[in-house]
C-alpha positions in Angstrom: 55.5 113.5 61.8 57.2 111.7 64.6 60.3 113.9 65.7 63.1 111.5 64.2 66.0 113.6 66.2 68.3 111.4 68.7 67.3 110.7 72.2 69.5 109.4 75.2 72.9 107.8 74.6 73.8 107.2 71.0 76.5 104.2 71.2 76.0 102.6 68.3 76.6 105.7 66.6 78.8 105.1 63.0 79.6 108.8 61.7 80.6 109.3 58.0 84.7 109.9 57.4 83.5 113.6 56.4 81.8 113.9 60.1 85.2 111.1 61.0 87.4 114.3 59.9 85.6 117.1 62.1 85.6 115.2 65.1 88.8 114.6 65.0 89.7 118.4 64.3 87.8 119.3 67.2 89.5 116.3 69.3 92.2 118.7 68.5 90.7 121.9 69.6 89.3 120.2 72.7 92.8 119.0 73.3 95.1 122.8 72.5 92.8 124.1 74.9 92.4 122.0 78.0 93.6 124.3 80.4 90.1 126.0 79.6 87.7 123.6 79.6 85.0 123.5 79.4 84.4 125.4 76.0 81.3 126.4 73.9 80.5 125.4 71.0 80.3 128.9 69.4 84.3 128.8 70.1 84.6 125.2 69.4 83.6 126.9 65.6 85.5 129.4 65.6 88.7 127.6 66.2 87.7 125.3 63.2 86.6 128.4 61.4 90.3 129.7 62.1 92.3 126.2 61.4 90.1 125.8 58.2 88.5 123.1 59.3 85.1 124.7 58.3 83.4 127.3 56.7 82.6 131.0 58.6 78.8 130.0 57.5 75.8 129.5 60.1 75.3 126.4 58.6 78.7 125.2 59.3 77.4 126.1 62.9 74.3 124.7 63.7 75.9 121.3 61.4 78.7 121.5 64.6 75.7 122.0 67.4 74.7 118.7 65.6 77.6 117.2 65.2 78.8 117.5 68.5 75.3 116.2 70.0 75.9 113.2 69.3 79.6 113.3 69.6 78.5 113.4 74.0 75.6 111.0 72.9 77.8 108.2 71.8 80.2 108.9 74.2 82.9 109.7 71.4 83.6 113.5 73.2 83.2 113.8 77.1 80.2 115.4 79.0 82.6 118.1 80.8 84.7 119.2 77.5 81.4 121.6 76.2 79.4 123.9 78.0 75.7 124.9 76.6 75.0 127.9 78.7 71.6 126.6 79.5 72.0 124.1 82.4 70.8 126.4 85.4 70.7 124.4 88.2 69.3 124.7 91.8 68.8 121.7 93.5 68.0 121.4 97.5 70.6 120.8 100.0 70.1 116.5 101.4 72.4 114.4 103.2 72.7 110.6 103.9 72.2 110.8 107.7 74.8 112.4 110.0 77.8 110.9 109.1 77.3 112.3 105.6 76.8 115.8 106.8 80.1 116.2 108.7 81.3 114.9 105.3 80.3 117.9 104.4 81.4 120.1 107.3 84.6 118.4 106.4 84.5 119.4 102.6 83.5 123.1 103.5 86.4 123.5 106.7 88.9 122.3 103.8 87.4 125.2 100.8 87.4 127.9 103.8 88.2 131.1 101.7 88.7 134.4 103.0 87.4 137.4 100.3 91.0 137.9 98.6 90.0 141.2 97.8 89.9 142.3 100.8 92.4 145.2 101.2 92.7 145.8 97.7 91.8 149.0 96.5 89.4 148.6 94.2 86.9 145.7 93.8 86.8 143.7 90.5 84.2 141.9 88.8 84.0 140.3 85.1 80.9 140.7 83.5 80.6 138.1 80.1 78.0 139.0 77.7 78.0 134.9 76.7 76.7 132.8 80.0 78.4 130.3 78.4 81.8 131.5 79.0 81.2 132.0 82.6 82.7 129.0 84.0 85.3 129.1 82.3 86.2 132.5 82.9 85.2 131.9 86.9 88.6 129.3 86.5 90.8 132.1 85.5 89.3 134.4 88.2 89.1 132.7 91.2 92.5 132.6 92.5 92.2 136.6 93.1 88.3 136.2 94.4 87.4 138.1 91.5 83.2 137.2 90.5 82.1 136.4 87.4 78.3 137.4 86.1 76.2 137.2 83.2 75.4 140.7 82.1 72.1 139.4 80.8 71.7 139.5 84.8 68.2 142.0 83.3 67.6 144.8 86.1 68.0 143.3 89.4 71.4 142.6 88.7 72.1 145.8 88.2 71.0 146.7 91.1 72.9 144.3 92.6 75.8 145.1 90.9 75.6 148.6 92.6 74.5 147.8 96.3 77.5 145.2 95.7 79.8 148.5 95.6 78.7 149.5 98.8 80.4 146.8 101.3 83.6 145.8 101.8 85.5 149.1 102.3 86.5 149.3 98.5 86.8 153.1 97.5 86.6 151.6 94.2 85.1 149.1 92.3 86.1 147.9 88.9 83.9 146.2 86.4 85.4 144.8 83.5 83.3 143.4 80.7 83.6 140.9 77.5 81.2 141.3 75.0 80.5 141.4 71.3 82.1 143.8 68.8 78.6 144.9 67.0 75.9 147.1 67.7 74.2 145.5 70.0 77.3 144.3 72.0 78.6 148.2 72.6 75.2 149.5 73.3 74.4 146.5 75.8 77.8 147.9 77.3 76.9 151.4 77.6 73.7 150.3 78.3 74.9 148.6 81.7 77.6 150.6 82.9 75.0 153.9 82.9 72.5 151.8 84.8 75.0 150.5 87.3 76.8 154.0 87.3 72.7 155.8 88.0 72.3 152.8 90.9 75.4 153.3 92.8 74.9 157.1 93.3 72.3 156.1 95.2 73.5 152.6 96.6 76.8 153.5 96.9 77.7 157.6 96.8 81.6 156.9 97.9 83.0 154.8 95.4 84.0 155.2 92.4 82.5 153.1 89.7 84.3 152.4 86.4 83.2 150.0 83.8 86.2 148.8 81.2 85.3 147.3 77.6 87.9 144.6 78.0 87.3 142.8 75.1 86.8 142.8 72.0 87.9 145.5 70.4 89.0 145.9 67.1 93.0 145.8 68.2 92.3 142.4 69.3 90.2 141.8 66.0 93.5 142.6 64.2 96.4 141.2 66.5 94.2 137.7 66.8 92.9 137.3 63.2 89.5 137.4 64.3 86.8 136.1 61.5 84.5 139.1 61.1 81.3 139.6 59.9 79.9 143.2 57.9 77.4 145.3 60.0 73.8 144.7 59.6 72.6 147.3 56.9 69.2 147.1 59.2 71.4 148.0 61.9 70.7 151.9 62.4 72.3 152.4 65.5 75.7 154.6 65.9 79.0 151.4 65.8 82.2 152.8 65.5 83.6 149.7 63.6 83.5 148.5 60.2 82.9 144.7 60.9 81.7 142.6 64.0 83.2 139.6 65.5 82.0 137.9 68.9 83.7 137.2 72.1 83.3 133.4 71.5 85.7 134.4 68.3 89.0 134.7 70.5 91.3 131.5 71.6 90.2 130.6 74.7 93.6 130.8 76.1 94.2 134.3 74.7 90.9 135.0 76.6 92.1 133.3 79.9 95.6 135.8 79.5 93.5 138.6 78.6 91.6 138.5 82.4 94.6 137.0 83.5 96.4 140.1 83.2 94.1 142.7 83.7 93.8 141.2 87.3 96.7 140.6 88.1 97.8 144.0 87.0 96.0 145.5 89.7 96.0 143.6 92.4 98.8 144.7 95.6 100.5 141.7 95.9 101.5 142.5 99.5 98.0 142.8 100.7 96.8 139.5 99.1 99.6 137.5 100.7 98.4 138.5 103.9 95.2 137.4 103.4 96.3 134.2 101.7 98.3 133.6 105.0 95.3 134.4 107.5 93.4 132.3 105.2 95.6 128.8 105.9 95.7 129.9 109.5 92.4 130.4 109.7 91.6 126.7 107.7 93.8 124.9 109.7 92.7 126.0 112.7 89.0 124.9 112.0 90.6 121.6 110.6 91.1 120.6 114.2 88.4 120.3 114.7 88.5 117.1 112.7 90.6 114.3 114.1 90.0 112.6 110.5 91.3 115.9 108.7 94.6 114.7 110.1 94.2 111.2 109.6 93.7 112.3 105.5 90.5 111.0 105.9 
């Protein structure tokens, strides 16, 4: 049987009235969380469930995946509004000639930054179980120079976290984790904390490594009225909760606020201000080497 699924762009797509209603609801959701774009499809699905547009059933999620695929293929929804979580890219660096290289250098000078965590007592990192949320979270953490990592980084990623703890002159490292509230999410958190701490005992013996579960928690489930599911009867692992939910069930703006508050509450603003002043002065010095920068070129 030939595969009859749509391929490429679909400008002539004519969705049915029921599909039009779901699309209109999705567009409202994307508008509501415009500051947090791109969203993952599961975030959109949870928002639609909370809005009463879709039932909390796996079949409605699968339907939404197909619907949003066609909406993007047809141009109804922007490709930039949704992140699939699978678009890892590695491209070679190339230029269209010496002038292109010089433009790239000018862009790099304009984007010059210092380590904005320099001088702080603790170095902060954010880790997230859902790789699709990493770019969204990075827009929140960027002003403070706090990196975001996918928790599924594997053994090498855990060791790399311990090795980062050894540089920068910080006395402590605080790793804030965003994960699902279910047996798998809790056990991933425990394994991550134990493994990184064990590596750091040798790689960074003078640094205190601390792990905090930023989300999801039972308190947040109640506070934000998050949709839940029962614990699978087949899962025998220890779990303190009575129901489960995914990190992507948190409203995107609420998740952003949780991360923003956690970072800002642990930063010395005076130290950060000094770093930003040095950063700006050094950026200006770099741009002096580019006459076109003074002309706005």
